[in-house]
C-alpha positions in Angstrom: 3.2 13.1 7.9 0.8 11.3 5.6 1.1 9.6 2.3 0.9 11.4 -1.0 -0.3 8.3 -2.9 -1.7 5.0 -1.7 -1.2 2.1 -4.1 -3.4 -0.9 -3.3 -2.5 -4.4 -4.7 -5.7 -6.3 -5.2 -6.3 -9.9 -6.4 -10.0 -9.3 -7.3 -11.1 -11.8 -4.6 -13.7 -11.1 -1.9 -10.8 -10.4 0.6 -9.7 -7.5 -1.6 -12.5 -5.4 -0.2 -11.0 -5.4 3.3 -7.7 -4.2 1.9 -9.4 -1.5 -0.1 -11.4 -0.2 2.9 -8.1 0.1 4.9 -6.4 1.9 2.0 -9.4 4.3 1.6 -9.1 5.2 5.3 -5.4 5.8 4.9 -5.8 7.9 1.8 -8.7 9.9 3.3 -6.7 10.6 6.5 -3.9 12.1 4.4 -5.9 13.5 1.5 -3.8 11.4 -0.8 -4.3 9.9 -4.2 -5.5 6.3 -4.4 -4.7 3.8 -7.1 -5.4 0.0 -7.6 -3.0 -2.5 -9.2 -3.5 -6.1 -10.1 -0.2 -8.0 -10.6 0.0 -11.4 -12.2 3.5 -12.6 -11.4 3.0 -16.0 -13.0 2.8 -14.6 -16.6 5.1 -12.8 -18.9 2.4 -12.4 -21.7 -1.3 -11.7 -21.4 -3.9 -11.6 -24.2 -5.3 -8.1 -24.7 -8.9 -9.4 -24.2 -8.0 -10.8 -20.8 -6.1 -7.7 -19.8 -9.2 -5.6 -20.7 -11.4 -7.8 -18.6 -9.1 -7.4 -15.6 -9.0 -3.7 -16.1 -12.8 -3.6 -16.3 -13.1 -5.5 -13.0 -10.6 -3.1 -11.4 -12.6 -0.2 -12.6 -15.8 -1.7 -11.2 -14.0 -1.8 -7.8 -13.0 1.8 -8.2 -16.5 2.9 -9.1 -17.9 1.3 -5.9 -15.4 3.2 -3.7 -16.6 6.2 -1.7 -13.2 7.8 -2.4 -11.8 8.9 -5.8 -9.5 6.3 -7.4 -6.8 8.0 -9.4 -5.7 5.1 -11.6 -6.2 1.4 -12.1 -3.4 -0.8 -13.5 -2.9 -4.4 -14.7 0.7 -5.5 -14.5 2.3 -8.8 -15.6 5.6 -10.4 -14.9 
């Protein structure tokens, strides 16, 4: 039984690419949705401009994937 949705936590570093590639393989094997999330656990508030920049960087990662990314999210707290 495969997954319905693969959620990948990325920190936007170079090492994120290896995690993304493994997640793509998993999602592809089960024809599941794929989403990216960036979580900043050290903050409770983030300026809108900074959040937009993080979202833009996540979307860039998604655009480079050879698998459709369902959603990108920036989460704080």
